[in-house]
NUMIDREN-170604 format. One line per 5 residues: number of its first residue (from 1); their letters; for each residue x, y, z of N, C-alpha, C. Coordinates in Angstrom, 2 decimals. Each point is the difference from the previous one (the first is absolute). Example, Ala and Ser with C-alpha at 12.3 -4.5 7.8 and 13.67 -1.06 7.14 Angstrom:
2
1> as> 13.19 -5.69 7.80 -0.89 1.19 0.00 0.90 1.20 0.00 ~ -0.35 1.05 -0.72 0.82 1.19 0.06 -0.77 1.09 0.73
This chain:
116
1> msafs> 5.74 31.62 -11.89 0.08 -1.28 0.66 -1.41 -0.52 0.25 ~ -0.25 -1.25 -0.38 -1.34 -0.56 0.20 -0.07 -0.73 1.33 ~ -1.18 0.00 0.58 -0.21 -0.67 1.29 -0.31 -1.47 -0.23 ~ 0.44 -0.84 0.92 -0.28 -1.42 -0.09 -1.40 -0.28 0.54 ~ -0.69 -0.89 -0.66 -1.28 -0.48 0.53 -0.22 -1.42 -0.49
6> ftqeq> -0.76 -0.76 0.76 -0.32 -1.37 -0.39 -1.02 0.00 -1.12 ~ 0.06 -1.02 -0.82 -1.05 -0.18 -1.00 -1.26 -0.45 0.75 ~ -1.11 0.01 -0.68 -1.25 -0.45 0.62 0.13 -1.46 0.47 ~ 0.64 -0.84 -0.81 0.18 -1.40 0.35 0.91 -0.15 1.22 ~ 1.06 0.80 0.05 0.92 -0.06 1.14 -0.68 0.47 1.29
11> emlrq> -0.83 1.00 -0.11 -0.73 0.49 1.18 -1.00 -1.06 0.48 ~ -0.66 -0.68 -0.92 -0.91 -1.09 0.39 0.78 -1.12 0.66 ~ 1.16 -0.33 -0.53 0.86 -1.03 0.58 0.46 0.43 1.39 ~ 0.34 1.26 0.16 0.43 0.52 1.30 -1.10 -0.18 1.04 ~ -1.23 0.33 -0.39 -1.13 -0.16 0.92 -0.22 -1.47 0.35
16> eakkf> 0.11 -0.88 -0.98 -0.16 -1.43 0.22 1.10 -0.53 0.93 ~ 1.23 0.42 -0.23 1.12 -0.44 0.83 -0.13 0.54 1.42 ~ -0.45 1.23 0.12 -0.20 0.61 1.32 -1.06 -0.76 0.79 ~ -1.09 -0.34 -0.66 -1.07 -0.75 0.64 0.49 -1.39 0.43 ~ 0.74 -0.68 -0.88 0.56 -1.32 0.31 0.95 0.10 1.19
21> akkel> 0.88 0.99 -0.02 0.98 0.16 1.08 -0.69 0.23 1.34 ~ -0.99 0.84 -0.01 -0.70 0.32 1.26 -0.77 -1.21 0.52 ~ -0.67 -0.72 -0.90 -0.84 -1.13 0.41 0.81 -1.26 0.29 ~ 1.00 -0.30 -0.83 0.69 -1.29 0.08 1.38 0.06 0.66 ~ 0.75 1.08 -0.22 1.37 0.06 0.51 0.12 0.65 1.37
26> apgas> -0.75 1.06 0.22 0.12 0.73 1.27 -0.28 -0.90 1.20 ~ -1.09 -0.79 -0.03 -0.19 -0.91 1.14 1.15 -1.02 0.03 ~ 0.68 -0.07 1.08 1.08 -0.97 0.13 1.37 0.51 -0.41 ~ 0.09 1.21 -0.50 1.29 0.52 -0.47 1.01 0.08 1.13 ~ -0.39 0.50 1.16 0.96 0.12 1.10 0.43 -1.38 0.52
31> erlkm> -0.91 -0.98 -0.05 0.37 -1.35 0.41 1.00 -0.62 -0.98 ~ -0.18 0.26 -1.30 0.92 -0.56 -0.99 1.41 0.55 0.16 ~ 0.12 1.22 0.52 1.32 0.59 0.22 0.82 -0.79 1.03 ~ -0.68 -0.70 0.89 0.65 -0.74 1.07 0.26 -1.46 -0.36 ~ -0.46 -0.46 -1.14 0.07 -1.42 -0.35 1.37 -0.40 -0.54
36> apmel> 0.35 -1.24 0.30 1.20 -0.61 -0.58 -0.29 -0.27 -1.48 ~ 1.03 -0.15 -0.83 -0.21 -0.16 -1.44 -0.98 -1.11 -0.41 ~ 0.12 -1.19 0.58 -0.89 -1.09 -0.40 -1.44 0.25 0.47 ~ -0.14 0.57 1.18 -1.32 0.35 0.51 -0.64 1.06 -0.90 ~ 0.81 0.97 -0.41 -0.48 1.05 -0.90 -0.41 -0.60 -1.34
41> healk> 0.81 -0.90 -0.51 -0.33 -0.67 -1.27 -1.38 -0.65 0.07 ~ -0.27 -0.70 1.07 -1.30 -0.66 0.18 -1.12 1.03 0.16 ~ 0.28 1.07 0.74 -1.02 1.02 0.24 -0.37 0.74 -1.29 ~ 0.93 0.07 -0.95 -0.25 0.73 -1.25 -0.77 -0.83 -1.03 ~ -0.10 -1.30 0.20 -0.69 -0.84 -0.99 -1.43 0.44 -0.29
46> pldkk> -0.81 0.29 1.02 -1.36 0.48 -0.31 0.00 1.33 -0.76 ~ 0.97 0.86 0.31 0.10 1.27 -0.72 0.42 -0.23 -1.45 ~ 0.91 -0.96 -0.20 0.41 -0.33 -1.36 -1.19 -0.46 -0.83 ~ -0.87 -0.81 0.60 -1.19 -0.47 -0.71 -0.90 1.17 -0.38 ~ -0.13 0.96 0.89 -0.83 1.18 -0.30 0.63 0.83 -1.11
51> ivdmg> 1.33 0.07 -0.01 0.70 0.73 -1.07 -0.26 -0.69 -1.34 ~ 0.03 -1.32 0.01 -0.31 -0.77 -1.22 -1.44 0.28 -0.43 ~ -0.92 -0.04 0.95 -1.42 0.24 -0.30 -0.23 1.39 -0.60 ~ 0.82 0.96 0.39 -0.14 1.36 -0.52 0.63 0.15 -1.38 ~ 0.73 -1.03 -0.43 0.64 0.08 -1.31 1.36 0.67 0.03
56> wsaln> 0.57 0.15 1.18 1.28 0.68 0.13 1.16 -0.98 0.04 ~ -0.23 -1.28 -0.18 1.08 -0.98 0.17 0.84 -0.18 -1.25 ~ -0.49 0.37 -1.13 0.75 -0.25 -1.24 0.34 1.30 -0.71 ~ 0.16 1.06 0.76 0.35 1.28 -0.61 1.39 -0.10 -0.61 ~ 0.08 0.36 -1.24 1.23 -0.01 -0.79 0.57 -1.39 -0.26
61> apdky> -0.79 -1.04 0.26 0.39 -1.34 -0.44 -0.34 -0.08 -1.49 ~ 0.71 -0.84 -0.74 -0.30 -0.12 -1.43 -1.47 -0.38 -0.26 ~ -0.56 0.55 -1.04 -1.40 -0.28 -0.36 -0.27 -1.49 -0.14 ~ 0.98 -0.74 -0.56 -0.22 -1.42 -0.23 -0.14 -0.78 1.30 ~ 0.34 0.61 1.15 -0.16 -0.64 1.30 -1.16 0.61 0.79
66> gghqi> -0.85 0.72 -0.68 -1.17 0.57 0.65 0.23 1.35 0.65 ~ 1.14 0.59 -0.26 0.31 1.29 0.59 -0.57 1.14 -0.82 ~ 0.13 1.16 0.53 -0.36 1.20 -0.76 0.95 1.12 0.41 ~ 0.27 0.87 -0.96 0.97 1.07 0.20 -0.64 1.16 0.76 ~ 0.83 0.62 0.82 -0.44 1.17 0.76 1.18 0.97 0.00
71> davsm> -0.29 1.27 -0.12 1.08 0.98 -0.05 0.61 0.19 1.40 ~ 1.20 0.56 0.03 0.73 0.16 1.26 -0.73 0.89 0.99 ~ -0.66 1.03 -0.47 -0.73 0.89 0.91 -1.15 -0.76 0.66 ~ -0.72 -0.79 -0.77 -1.11 -0.78 0.57 0.51 -1.01 1.01 ~ 1.12 -0.66 -0.31 0.58 -0.95 0.94 0.40 0.74 1.28
76> gvife> 0.60 1.16 -0.16 0.38 0.81 1.16 -1.19 0.43 0.83 ~ -1.10 0.29 -0.65 -1.22 0.38 0.71 -0.44 -1.12 0.93 ~ 0.01 -1.24 -0.50 -0.39 -1.15 0.83 0.95 -0.13 1.19 ~ 1.31 0.01 -0.27 0.98 -0.15 1.08 -0.13 1.11 1.03 ~ -0.15 1.22 -0.46 -0.06 1.14 0.92 -1.22 -0.09 0.92
81> ecakv> -1.15 -0.30 -0.56 -1.21 -0.08 0.82 0.10 -1.14 1.01 ~ 0.58 -1.12 -0.39 0.16 -1.13 0.91 1.02 0.33 1.09 ~ 1.09 0.64 -0.37 1.05 0.33 0.96 -0.45 1.03 1.02 ~ -0.99 0.79 -0.32 -0.50 1.00 0.96 -0.55 -0.65 1.26 ~ -0.56 -1.19 -0.12 -0.61 -0.65 1.16 0.80 -1.19 0.51
86> dpyer> 0.91 -0.54 -0.81 0.76 -1.18 0.39 1.44 0.16 -0.46 ~ 0.91 0.34 0.92 1.40 0.24 -0.39 0.64 -1.20 -0.71 ~ -0.40 -1.22 0.35 0.56 -1.17 -0.66 -0.32 0.01 -1.49 ~ -1.12 0.53 -0.37 -0.37 0.02 -1.41 1.01 0.78 -0.82 ~ 0.57 1.03 0.56 1.00 0.79 -0.72 1.19 -0.87 -0.40
91> llepc> 0.36 -0.92 0.89 1.16 -0.85 -0.26 -0.36 -1.28 -0.74 ~ -1.14 -0.57 0.33 -0.32 -1.34 -0.48 -0.81 -0.04 -1.28 ~ -0.80 1.00 -0.27 -0.92 -0.10 -1.13 0.70 -0.23 -1.33 ~ 1.08 0.72 -0.32 0.64 -0.29 -1.29 0.49 -1.45 -0.08 ~ 0.53 -0.51 1.11 0.48 -1.39 0.00 -1.17 -0.96 -0.12
96> rqqll> -1.08 0.22 0.74 -1.16 -0.87 -0.07 -0.63 0.07 -1.38 ~ -0.03 1.18 -0.58 -0.57 0.16 -1.33 0.75 -0.87 -1.01 ~ 1.32 0.05 0.06 0.80 -0.81 -0.91 -0.17 -1.48 0.28 ~ -0.07 -0.37 1.28 -0.19 -1.41 0.37 -1.35 -0.51 -0.49 ~ -1.04 0.77 0.19 -1.32 -0.42 -0.47 -0.01 -0.13 -1.52
101> swrlc> 0.66 0.92 -0.69 0.06 -0.08 -1.45 0.77 -1.24 -0.43 ~ 1.09 -0.30 0.71 0.81 -1.18 -0.31 -0.82 -1.27 0.20 ~ -0.76 -0.06 1.12 -0.85 -1.17 0.26 -1.03 -0.18 -1.11 ~ -0.57 1.10 -0.44 -0.98 -0.05 -1.08 0.64 -0.54 -1.27 ~ 1.21 0.48 -0.31 0.71 -0.48 -1.18 0.30 -1.50 0.10
106> qrtck> 0.43 -0.45 1.17 0.31 -1.41 0.20 -1.23 -0.87 -0.21 ~ -1.12 0.40 0.61 -1.24 -0.77 -0.15 -0.44 -0.07 -1.44 ~ 0.07 1.13 -0.69 -0.42 0.04 -1.39 0.89 -0.88 -0.85 ~ 1.31 0.03 0.26 0.93 -0.83 -0.76 -0.26 -1.48 0.26 ~ -0.25 -0.38 1.23 -0.29 -1.40 0.31 -1.24 -0.47 -0.74
111> msgsh> -1.01 0.86 -0.04 -1.26 -0.36 -0.66 0.22 -0.14 -1.52 ~ 0.88 0.83 -0.55 0.21 -0.03 -1.45 1.14 -0.93 -0.42 ~ 0.76 -0.48 0.99 1.11 -0.90 -0.32 1.27 0.70 -0.43 ~ 0.07 1.35 0.14 1.22 0.72 -0.37 0.84 0.27 1.25 ~ 1.13 0.63 -0.19 0.93 0.29 1.10 0.17 1.50 0.14
116> v> 0.22 0.45 1.26 0.25 1.41 0.26 1.49 0.25 -0.11
C-alpha cells in the first residue's frame, strides 16, 4: 500500500491558501458567523475581490472564459485551509466559486456578443 502525499505544486498551493486564510479570512471570521445573509453577502465582497486577485475565481471554468483547470485534490486543499479558520468557507466557498466563475462567463459572453 502506498502512502498519500501532495505533489510539490499542491504543497505550494496549500502554503499559499494557508497564508491567505490566516491573513484574510481569520480576521472577522467569528463576526461573519453572526451576520444575516445579506449582511454576510456584503461583508464577503472584499474577500471575493481578493480571491479574484489570487486567480482562484475561475477555477475549473472553461478556458474560453478565462478559467483554468485544477484537480480535485488541489481544489480540496484550498477549501480545507480556508475552512480551518472560517467555518463559513466550508459551506460557502464552492457556491461562491461557481458564482464567480458564472459571472466571469457572463462578462466574457457580453464582451464577445455570445450567449451562455
